[in-house]
Structure formats: structure tokens, C-alpha cells
C-alpha positions in Angstrom: 7.4 -20.6 -1.5 10.3 -22.1 -3.1 13.0 -20.2 -4.8 12.4 -21.8 -8.3 8.6 -20.8 -8.3 7.5 -18.2 -10.5 6.0 -15.0 -9.1 3.8 -12.5 -10.5 4.1 -9.1 -9.0 1.6 -6.5 -10.6 2.3 -2.7 -9.7 5.8 -3.9 -9.8 7.2 -0.3 -11.0 5.2 1.5 -8.1 6.1 2.1 -4.7 5.0 -1.1 -2.7 5.5 -3.4 -5.9 8.9 -2.4 -6.4 9.9 -2.7 -2.8 8.3 -6.2 -2.8 10.4 -7.2 -5.8 13.5 -6.0 -4.0 12.5 -7.9 -0.7 11.8 -11.0 -2.7 15.1 -10.7 -4.3 16.7 -10.4 -0.8 15.1 -13.7 0.1 16.4 -15.4 -3.0 13.6 -15.1 -5.5 14.4 -14.0 -8.9 12.0 -15.9 -11.0 9.6 -12.7 -10.8 7.2 -11.7 -13.5 6.9 -7.8 -13.3 3.4 -6.3 -14.6 2.8 -2.8 -14.9 2.5 0.2 -17.2 6.2 0.7 -17.7 5.7 4.1 -19.9 6.4 6.5 -16.8 10.3 7.2 -16.9 10.0 8.4 -13.3 9.4 4.9 -12.1 12.3 3.2 -13.9 14.9 3.8 -11.0 12.5 1.8 -8.7 13.5 -1.5 -10.8 17.3 -0.8 -11.3 19.3 -3.5 -10.0 16.2 -5.8 -9.5 16.4 -9.3 -10.5 13.5 -10.8 -12.4 12.4 -12.8 -15.5 10.6 -10.6 -17.6 8.6 -7.3 -17.6 5.2 -7.4 -19.1 2.6 -4.5 -19.7 -0.5 -4.8 -17.7 -2.6 -4.6 -20.8 -1.2 -7.9 -22.3 -0.4 -9.8 -19.1 -3.5 -12.2 -19.6 -2.3 -13.1 -23.1 1.0 -13.6 -22.1 0.1 -15.6 -19.0 -2.4 -17.7 -21.1 0.0 -20.4 -21.6 1.5 -20.2 -18.1 5.0 -21.1 -19.8 6.9 -19.8 -16.7 4.7 -22.0 -14.3 3.3 -19.2 -12.1 2.9 -20.3 -8.5 2.1 -17.2 -6.9 0.4 -13.6 -7.6 0.9 -10.5 -5.6 -1.6 -7.8 -7.1 -0.4 -4.6 -5.9 -1.1 -2.6 -9.2 -3.8 0.1 -8.9 -4.8 3.4 -9.6 -4.0 5.2 -6.2 -4.9 8.8 -6.7 -7.4 9.5 -4.0 -7.9 13.0 -5.9 -8.9 11.3 -9.1 -12.7 11.9 -8.9 -13.6 10.2 -12.1 -14.9 6.7 -11.1 -14.4 5.0 -14.4 -10.8 5.3 -14.1 -10.9 3.4 -10.7 -13.5 0.9 -11.8 -11.2 -0.1 -14.8 -7.9 -0.5 -13.1 -8.8 -1.1 -9.6 -12.3 -3.3 -10.0 -12.4 -4.6 -13.4 -8.6 -5.6 -13.7 -8.7 -7.2 -10.4 -11.5 -9.2 -11.3 -9.5 -10.6 -14.2 -6.7 -11.3 -12.0 -8.8 -13.2 -9.4 -10.3 -15.1 -12.3 -6.9 -16.1 -13.6 -5.7 -17.2 -10.4 -8.9 -19.5 -10.0 -8.5 -20.9 -13.3 -4.9 -21.9 -12.7 -5.1 -22.7 -8.9 -2.8 -19.8 -8.0 -2.8 -18.3 -4.4 -3.2 -14.5 -4.5 -2.5 -11.7 -2.2 -3.8 -8.4 -3.4 -4.1 -4.6 -2.2 -7.0 -3.3 -0.9 -7.1 -0.1 1.2 -8.0 1.6 4.6 -9.7 4.1 2.6 -12.8 1.5 2.2 -13.5 2.5 5.9 -14.7 6.0 5.0 -15.0 8.1 8.2 -14.6 5.1 10.4 -18.2 5.2 11.5 -18.1 1.1 11.6 -14.5 1.1 13.1 -11.6 -0.3 11.6 -12.2 -3.8 11.9 -11.4 -6.4 9.0 -14.7 -8.1 9.8 -16.3 -9.3 6.5 -19.8 -8.7 8.1 -19.4 -5.0 7.7 -17.8 -4.6 4.4 -21.1 -4.0 2.3 -22.1 -1.2 5.0 -18.9 0.6 4.5 -19.0 4.2 3.1 -15.6 5.1 1.5 -15.1 9.0 1.0 -13.7 9.0 -2.5 -13.9 7.1 -5.8 -10.5 5.3 -5.1 -12.0 3.9 -1.7 -15.1 3.1 -3.4 -13.5 0.8 -6.1 -11.4 -0.8 -3.5 -14.2 -1.6 -1.5 -16.5 -2.8 -4.4 -13.8 -5.4 -5.1 -13.7 -6.8 -1.6 -17.4 -7.3 -1.8 -17.1 -8.9 -4.9 -14.3 -11.2 -4.0 -16.4 -12.1 -0.7 -19.5 -13.2 -2.9 -17.4 -15.4 -5.2 -18.0 -19.3 -4.9 -14.9 -19.7 -7.2 -11.9 -18.7 -5.4 -8.1 -19.0 -5.4 -6.8 -21.8 -3.3 -5.8 -19.2 -0.9 -6.5 -15.4 -1.0 -6.0 -12.3 1.2 -7.2 -8.9 0.5 -4.8 -6.5 2.6 -6.3 -3.2 3.7 -3.2 -1.0 3.6 -3.1 2.0 6.0 -0.7 4.7 5.8 2.4 3.2 4.1 5.5 5.1 3.8 9.1 4.3 2.9 11.5 4.1 -0.1 10.7 3.9 -3.7 7.8 6.6 -3.6 9.9 9.3 -5.2 7.5 9.4 -8.4 4.1 9.5 -6.4 4.0 13.4 -6.6 1.1 14.8 -4.4 0.3 11.0 -3.5 3.8 10.8 -1.8 3.7 10.2 2.1 4.0 13.2 4.2 7.6 12.2 5.2 8.9 12.8 1.5 7.1 16.2 1.2 8.4 17.1 4.7 12.0 16.0 3.8 11.9 18.1 0.6 10.4 21.1 2.7 12.9 21.1 5.4 15.7 21.1 2.9 14.4 24.0 1.2 13.1 26.2 3.9 13.6 24.7 7.4 10.0 24.2 8.1 7.2 21.9 7.3 3.5 22.9 6.5 1.0 20.6 7.5 -3.0 20.5 7.1 -4.8 22.7 9.6 -7.9 20.9 11.3 -11.0 21.8 10.2 -12.7 19.4 12.9 -13.7 20.7 16.3 -12.2 17.7 18.1 -9.0 17.8 16.6 -6.1 20.3 17.2 -3.8 21.4 14.2 -1.4 18.5 13.3 -3.3 16.1 15.7 -5.0 14.3 12.9 -4.3 10.6 13.6 -3.0 8.1 11.2 -1.9 4.4 11.5 1.5 4.8 9.8 3.3 1.6 8.6 6.8 1.2 7.2 6.8 -0.6 3.8 9.0 -3.2 5.1 6.5 -4.2 7.5 4.1 -4.5 4.8 6.1 -6.7 2.4 6.8 -8.9 5.4 3.1 -9.3 5.9 2.6 -10.0 2.3 5.3 -12.8 2.1 4.2 -14.3 5.4 0.5 -14.6 4.3 1.6 -16.2 1.2 4.1 -18.7 2.9 1.8 -19.5 5.8 -1.8 -19.4 4.2 -3.8 -19.0 7.1 -7.8 -18.5 6.7 -8.5 -16.7 3.4 -10.0 -13.2 3.7 -9.5 -9.4 4.5 -6.6 -8.6 6.8 -5.9 -5.1 8.1 -2.2 -4.1 7.3 -1.4 -1.3 9.8 0.5 -1.3 13.1 -2.6 -1.0 15.3 -1.0 2.2 17.1 -1.9 5.3 15.4 0.1 8.5 15.8 -0.4 12.2 15.0 1.1 14.1 11.9 2.9 16.1 14.6 4.4 13.1 15.9 5.4 12.1 12.3 7.1 15.4 11.5 8.9 15.6 14.7 10.4 12.2 14.2 11.9 13.8 10.8 13.2 16.7 12.2 14.9 14.4 15.0 16.4 12.0 12.2 18.0 15.1 10.4 19.1 16.6 13.6 17.3 19.9 12.5 15.3 22.2 15.0 11.5 21.6 14.9 9.6 24.1 12.7 5.9 23.4 11.9 3.2 25.7 10.5 -0.3 24.8 9.6 -2.1 25.5 6.2 -5.9 24.9 5.1 -6.7 21.5 3.8 -7.3 21.9 0.2 -11.1 22.3 -0.6 -11.0 19.5 -3.1 -10.1 16.9 -0.3 -11.5 18.6 2.6 -14.9 17.0 3.0 -13.3 13.5 2.3 -10.5 14.0 5.0 -10.1 11.1 7.4 -9.3 12.4 11.0 -8.7 9.3 12.5 -7.5 5.6 11.2 -6.4 3.0 13.4 -6.1 -0.9 12.4 -7.4 -3.5 14.4 -4.8 -6.0 13.9 -6.3 -8.9 16.1 -7.1 -11.2 13.0 -3.7 -11.0 11.7 -2.0 -11.7 15.1 -4.5 -14.5 15.9 -3.6 -16.0 12.5 0.0 -16.5 13.8 1.9 -13.3 12.7 4.1 -12.4 15.5 6.9 -10.2 13.9 7.1 -6.6 15.7 6.3 -3.6 13.8 8.9 -0.9 13.2 8.1 2.0 15.7 7.2 5.2 13.7 10.5 6.9 15.2 12.6 4.0 14.0 10.9 3.7 10.5 11.2 7.4 9.7 14.8 7.3 10.9 15.7 4.3 8.6 13.7 6.0 5.6 15.3 9.4 5.8 18.6 8.5 6.6 19.3 5.5 4.4 17.2 6.6 1.5 16.0 10.0 1.5 19.2 11.8 2.5 21.2 9.5 0.0 18.8 9.4 -2.8 18.8 5.5 -2.7 16.1 2.9 -3.8 15.4 -0.5 -2.3 
């Protein structure tokens, strides 16, 4: 990647997309084309102080890009409907499957490398493990329409004879970090816990409804957004074998661990209570996720990941406590 190359980032006003734009800026990249639905006012702060060429509505992007006037060299496709409680599959199909197919075909037509966001939600209950093995993709059973749409695109991509010169589909695990203020219910537990501690001094976590897990001992592979964008850019620069790549740390931790790290970062006494998991997501709730990171490491990625405690401390003290964006 060269600093004068034009780069497309879809989902650019969202959480990971806006963080990626800021990270690219920090590396000297400013010829960035932002693609998103920019109608939401609560996302605007994510793009304040960012340097870029132009912002384009997602619905008009393909017409805009048809003449390739900016000589687009790279596409990071992070835009998606990420609400796991949205049960209308048609919404996910339009934004996560059909739109992604158009992005893929655009990259094929203009010979542009593509890094896109898949999701660990594709793994469902983890019956087949959490291995980014192409052989299991068609056998996976996601628990909600969001996960289904992401997996359907992964299946479709793997079936295509015509491909971008390089492509990587990143199965994001539990990402947390700055610029997620707008996500509401879908924001990370850290943001919700931070607000709760400030308001009441305590944090409410979901009670376990699984006999093998104690309350708060549900396990997730939490990954700091800074590590996520490092992986995105590394893949685009190094271009190892095309395919699906897990994007976690490979070291799962409990929600109790996560919340204790927040209390420690704030230097506040620990106070945790447990509430029933909402009925609308209870039967779709993952009790354990942990990325197998061997494929990425074997491809040459050797950067260390933030520990849960270090990532939480930086997020809480440098951003949540100050209201800053990255």
C-alpha cells in the first residue's frame, strides 16, 4: 500500500470502519473514500478530524465508482447491518449479502484487493469448533439472521471462480473499543458497564441459563479494535493466501473478567449483579467462543495482541472517561 493510493472503506461512519479510517490516517493515508449511510447524526463524531477524499452514500457508491476517477486500489468492506436482534432476514440479505456480492464483483471487475468483515456469529453454538477452515463453512449453523447472512456470503465467496486479486474475509469475534458510542444495545459490554458504574456503582451481567456455566462465566474471545485494524491493514499489505481468517486473540475470557478489568481501570470497588438473559436472545446466546488463530499466525502475522486488561484500561481511561473518539 502506497500513501497516494485511493482506499475505499465501507461502513466508514460506524465503529470499526471509522477506527480504521483514523488508523489509516495515522499511517499517512488520506486518499480515502468513505462509504456509508451518513443520515444518522449520532455517527458524525466518529468522522470528526478524519482526513479523506470524499464521502459517498452506500446506495450511490457503484455509480460513483464506475469511472474509477480516483484510481481505487484497495477496498475494506466493513459496512453491514450488525443488529443480532433484527429477525427480518430480508434486511440482512439486502445489506450483508446482496451488497457484499456487488462489492466483490466491483473488485473483480477493477482488479482491486478486498478485505471484508465476516463474523464469529457464523459459528453458531460452535458445534464444529471455531476453526477458519473452508471445509466447514457450508455446514455451520448460525443462531440468528445476522449470522446466517454473513455465512451465506462466505459460502458464496468460496464458490466464485472469478475473484479479486487478493481477498480476505475476517471472522470478527467480540470487538470492543472507541467509536462505538452510537451502537445502543449492540455496543460492547464495556460501554454499557462504564455507564452503569458511573450511574449506580454496579454492573448487571446476564445470568447463565446453561448448567455448565456459572453466572458471569460465559466465555468470549474479546479483541481490542486496535488489533482488528492492525490485522486488516497487515493482510492488505502482505497479501497471504486468500480466504477466511479468524479475527480474535485466541484466548477467551469470562464476562466477569471483563467487568473486573473495568472496575480496576476506574479504581472503583467491584459490584456485579446478575439478571435474566432477555427472552428474545436467550435461545440464540453463545456461551463460549474462542478463535483458532493458527491460520493467521502461520500466514506470518506475529504482532502481539492487547491483553484484555490492557485493552480495557486504554479504552476506559483514554476514551470513555474523556468522551474522545479515535
